[in-house]
C-alpha positions, 0 to 999 in steps of 0.5 A: 500500500505504501509502494502504491502511495509512493508511486502515485503521489510521486509519479513514478510511471515508466515512460513508455510502459506508464508502468507504476514503478517499484518504489519504496523507503530510503534503504541507507545501507545502500545509499551508504555504499553508493556513497562510499563508492562514489565519493559522495560529499554533499547529498540532495534529497529529493521528492519529500513532499511525496511523504507528506501525509503519511502517518509513519515515515520509515528508513533502512537503517541495517539488515538483518543477514542470519539474524545478525545486524549487519549495515554494510551491503553484502558482497555477494547476491546470495546474501543479498537474498538473505537479508531483511530490512530493519527499519527506523520509524518516524512520526509522519508529518502533513503539509509542507509549505512549498514556499519554504526557503529553509530547513527551519521552515519544515515540519519538525517530524520531517526535519528530524528525518531529514537529520537522521539521514545525515547522522547515519550517512555522515554526509551533509545534506546541500539541497532539499526538493519539496516540489516538483517546481525549481521554485520549491527548493530548499538549498541549504 
């Protein structure tokens, strides 16, 4: 149900097929790995507005592999297939003001969500989009 909400509100449909894309919660294990191998020094968080209106927002912070907590991406596909995501839950938020121009203007819950991403990845957020228009962007 959440994936459907994210796909519909985020307009996540194939360009030629119009099939809904598979959407889910932010996976910090994959993102952490991607940041490391790509040398990412700053983050751009897009489509924060798509999460607007959800009662609960989740982030996958680590995996459980055979009952053991791991926070690095597994080396083999066989291990990946055995992993279960472990989520940190946040209280949802509503009514992001699309005219916001600083993080402090966002709902407290959205700010906590963003702070958690920065903390977990040890990488600062430089840009947050809060809508599809260019003007609906916060530069940090």
